[in-house]
C-alpha positions as CSV (number, residue, x, y, z in Angstrom):
1,X,79.0,166.9,127.9
2,X,77.7,169.5,130.6
3,X,80.8,171.7,131.8
4,X,80.4,174.0,135.0
5,X,82.9,176.7,135.2
6,X,84.1,177.7,138.3
7,X,82.0,181.0,138.4
8,X,79.2,179.1,138.0
9,X,80.1,176.8,140.8
10,X,80.6,179.8,143.3
11,X,77.2,181.5,142.3
12,X,75.3,178.4,142.9
13,X,76.9,177.8,146.3
14,X,76.6,181.6,147.4
15,X,72.9,181.3,146.3
16,X,72.4,178.8,148.6
17,X,74.9,179.4,151.4
18,X,74.4,183.0,152.4
19,X,70.3,182.8,152.6
20,X,70.9,179.9,154.9
21,X,73.1,181.3,157.3
22,X,70.9,183.9,157.9
23,X,67.8,181.8,158.1
24,X,69.4,179.3,160.2
25,X,71.1,181.8,162.7
26,X,67.4,182.7,163.4
27,X,66.4,179.5,163.9
28,X,69.3,178.6,166.2
29,X,67.8,181.7,168.5
30,X,64.2,182.5,167.9
31,X,61.7,181.6,170.1
32,X,60.2,177.8,169.9
33,X,62.3,177.3,167.1
34,X,65.5,177.4,169.4
35,X,64.1,175.1,171.8
36,X,66.7,172.6,173.5
37,X,64.2,169.5,173.1
38,X,64.2,170.1,169.2
39,X,67.1,167.7,168.0
40,X,69.7,169.8,165.8
41,X,69.1,167.9,162.9
42,X,65.4,169.0,163.0
43,X,66.8,172.9,163.3
44,X,69.0,172.2,160.3
45,X,66.5,170.8,158.1
46,X,64.1,173.3,158.9
47,X,66.9,175.8,157.6
48,X,67.6,173.9,154.4
49,X,64.1,173.6,153.3
50,X,63.4,177.2,154.2
51,X,66.4,178.2,152.4
52,X,65.6,175.8,149.5
53,X,62.0,177.8,149.1
54,X,63.2,181.0,149.5
55,X,66.9,181.1,147.3
56,X,65.0,181.3,143.9
57,X,63.2,184.1,144.8
58,X,65.8,186.5,145.5
59,X,67.7,189.1,144.0
60,X,71.2,187.8,142.1
61,X,74.0,187.3,144.4
62,X,77.4,189.3,144.4
63,X,79.9,187.8,141.8
64,X,82.1,186.3,145.0
65,X,84.6,183.7,145.3
66,X,82.9,181.4,148.2
67,X,86.5,181.0,149.8
68,X,87.7,184.9,149.8
69,X,87.7,187.2,152.5
70,X,84.8,189.3,151.1
71,X,82.6,186.1,150.8
72,X,83.4,185.6,154.5
73,X,82.9,188.6,155.5
74,X,79.4,188.4,153.8
75,X,78.4,185.4,155.5
76,X,79.1,186.7,159.1
77,X,76.8,189.8,157.9
78,X,73.9,187.3,157.4
79,X,74.8,185.5,160.8
80,X,74.3,188.9,162.8
81,X,71.2,189.5,161.0
82,X,69.7,186.3,161.9
83,X,71.0,186.3,165.3
84,X,69.4,189.8,165.5
85,X,66.1,189.0,164.3
86,X,65.6,186.2,166.9
87,X,67.0,188.3,170.0
88,X,64.2,190.6,169.0
89,X,61.6,188.1,169.6
90,X,63.3,186.3,172.3
91,X,63.0,189.6,174.4
92,X,59.9,189.0,174.8
93,X,60.0,185.3,176.5
94,X,63.0,187.9,178.8
95,X,60.6,189.6,179.6
96,X,57.5,187.2,180.7
97,X,60.1,185.5,182.6
98,X,61.3,188.4,183.9
99,X,57.8,189.3,185.2
100,X,57.6,185.8,186.6
101,X,61.0,186.1,188.8
102,X,59.0,189.7,190.0
103,X,56.0,187.8,191.1
104,X,58.1,184.8,192.9
105,X,59.8,187.1,194.9
106,X,57.0,188.9,196.3
107,X,55.3,185.6,196.8
108,X,58.4,184.1,199.1
109,X,58.7,181.6,195.8
110,X,62.2,182.9,195.0
111,X,64.0,180.0,196.4
112,X,61.7,177.5,194.3
113,X,64.0,177.1,191.2
114,X,64.8,174.6,189.4
115,X,67.5,173.5,186.1
116,X,65.4,175.1,182.9
117,X,67.3,173.2,179.9
118,X,66.3,175.9,177.7
119,X,68.0,178.9,179.2
120,X,71.2,176.3,180.6
121,X,70.3,177.9,184.2
122,X,68.4,178.0,187.4
123,X,64.9,179.0,186.7
124,X,62.1,180.4,189.2
125,X,59.1,177.7,189.2
126,X,56.9,180.8,188.0
127,X,58.9,182.1,185.7
128,X,58.8,178.6,183.9
129,X,55.0,178.6,184.1
130,X,54.5,182.0,182.3
131,X,57.2,181.5,179.7
132,X,55.2,178.2,179.3
133,X,52.2,179.8,178.7
134,X,53.8,182.5,176.8
135,X,54.5,179.7,174.0
136,X,51.3,178.6,174.0
137,X,50.0,181.8,173.2
138,X,52.8,182.2,170.8
139,X,52.0,178.9,168.9
140,X,47.9,179.7,169.4
141,X,48.2,182.9,167.7
142,X,50.6,181.3,164.2
143,X,53.5,183.5,165.7
144,X,55.7,181.2,164.7
145,X,54.5,181.9,161.1
146,X,54.6,185.4,161.7
147,X,58.0,184.9,162.6
148,X,59.1,183.0,159.4
149,X,57.1,185.3,157.1
150,X,59.0,188.3,158.7
151,X,62.1,186.6,158.1
152,X,61.4,186.1,154.6
153,X,60.5,189.6,154.3
154,X,63.9,190.7,155.2
155,X,65.2,189.8,152.1
156,X,63.3,192.7,150.2
157,X,64.6,195.8,152.7
158,X,67.9,194.3,153.4
159,X,69.0,192.2,150.4
160,X,72.5,189.9,150.7
161,X,75.3,192.6,149.4
162,X,79.0,193.3,150.2
163,X,78.0,196.9,151.7
164,X,78.0,197.4,155.6
165,X,75.7,197.0,158.4
166,X,74.3,200.3,159.6
167,X,74.4,201.0,163.2
168,X,71.0,202.2,163.6
169,X,69.7,198.6,163.6
170,X,71.8,197.9,166.6
171,X,70.5,201.0,168.0
172,X,66.8,199.6,167.4
173,X,67.6,196.4,169.3
174,X,69.5,198.1,171.8
175,X,66.1,200.4,172.7
176,X,63.9,197.2,172.2
177,X,65.8,195.5,174.6
178,X,64.3,198.1,177.7
179,X,61.0,196.0,177.5
180,X,62.8,192.9,179.6
181,X,62.6,195.5,182.5
182,X,59.4,197.2,181.5
183,X,57.1,194.8,180.3
184,X,58.0,192.4,182.8
185,X,57.3,194.8,185.6
186,X,53.7,196.0,183.6
187,X,53.1,192.0,183.4
188,X,53.5,191.8,187.0
189,X,52.2,194.3,188.2
190,X,48.8,193.6,189.4
191,X,50.0,190.3,191.5
192,X,52.8,192.7,192.8
193,X,50.6,195.3,194.1
194,X,48.2,193.0,196.2
195,X,51.0,191.8,197.7
196,X,52.7,195.0,198.9
197,X,49.3,195.7,200.5
198,X,49.5,192.4,202.2
199,X,53.1,192.9,203.6
200,X,52.4,196.2,204.6
201,X,49.4,195.0,206.1
202,X,51.0,192.3,207.9
203,X,53.8,195.0,208.6
204,X,51.1,197.5,210.4
205,X,49.9,194.1,212.1
206,X,53.5,193.5,213.5
207,X,53.9,196.9,215.3
208,X,50.2,196.8,217.1
209,X,50.4,192.9,218.0
210,X,53.8,191.7,218.6
211,X,52.9,188.7,220.2
212,X,51.5,187.4,216.3
213,X,54.7,186.0,214.3
214,X,54.4,187.6,211.0
215,X,56.9,184.7,209.7
216,X,54.5,181.9,210.9
217,X,51.4,183.7,209.1
218,X,53.0,185.7,206.9
219,X,54.1,183.1,204.1
220,X,51.2,181.2,204.1
221,X,49.0,184.2,203.6
222,X,51.5,185.9,200.5
223,X,51.4,182.3,198.7
224,X,47.5,181.7,199.3
225,X,46.8,185.1,197.8
226,X,49.9,185.0,195.2
227,X,48.1,182.0,193.7
228,X,44.6,183.2,194.2
229,X,45.6,186.5,192.1
230,X,47.5,184.4,189.4
231,X,44.7,182.4,188.8
232,X,42.4,185.6,188.2
233,X,45.2,187.4,186.0
234,X,46.6,184.4,183.8
235,X,43.5,184.0,181.5
236,X,43.8,187.7,181.1
237,X,47.5,188.1,179.6
238,X,46.3,187.2,176.0
239,X,45.8,190.2,175.0
240,X,48.8,192.0,176.3
241,X,50.7,189.0,175.0
242,X,49.4,189.7,171.2
243,X,50.2,193.2,171.7
244,X,53.7,192.4,172.6
245,X,54.2,190.2,169.9
246,X,53.2,192.3,167.5
247,X,55.5,195.0,168.9
248,X,58.2,192.0,168.2
249,X,56.7,192.0,165.0
250,X,57.1,195.8,164.2
251,X,60.9,195.8,165.9
252,X,62.0,193.2,163.5
253,X,61.0,195.4,160.8
254,X,62.6,198.5,162.5
255,X,65.7,196.7,162.9
256,X,66.1,195.4,159.1
257,X,65.5,199.1,157.8
258,X,68.2,200.3,160.4
259,X,70.6,197.8,159.3
260,X,69.6,198.6,155.7
261,X,70.2,202.5,156.6
262,X,66.5,203.9,155.8
């Protein structure tokens, strides 16, 4: 007759539930994996499948009762780690959407917005287009696989334990969040420079030929030139996005090392 003690049952539950919490938190917050178009059952199934594959390779778990306060604290830590890792890559897509907002504002398309189910808010058309392009580049470069691989390696650098998370890791995340504005401006800079030059030219033209209505001719010119520059710039943004993705993977590693106090 097979007998199972309560300690063995706790060990089996903890060996699955703690890694599952870290993986599920990242699946629920990372780009592509957390898209609202993907059913919740698929996300949970992916997290369970990854946990079943990863759990046997991990170090022995702390010997804690699953319903104890220490076990619940450890579970909360794993959720925070997974959310931080997913947010690290999500910042890249936020930077791309910020670039779309900047470009749309200069082109006069800031009013052209619609409800985006992925973000749950109104998003500019250009921001949505750039986000879709970035997502396609992310898939083409196997970014989702590299992201999952980085998640699995975090269990080696930051194993599951009862210790506290070091504050340096959160500092890395805060510093990386500045890329929302910095990278967004760098991506939008070519289009913004051209459109700013056109706006300055129209302003000078309005002062020299006051009979000409700048508001009547300015919007079509800005829109036409902006779309033309976008058609030239968009095919060239792959190297920029590739470097941005690589910086995101490096930041994931720096985040985990910071949380581990290394």
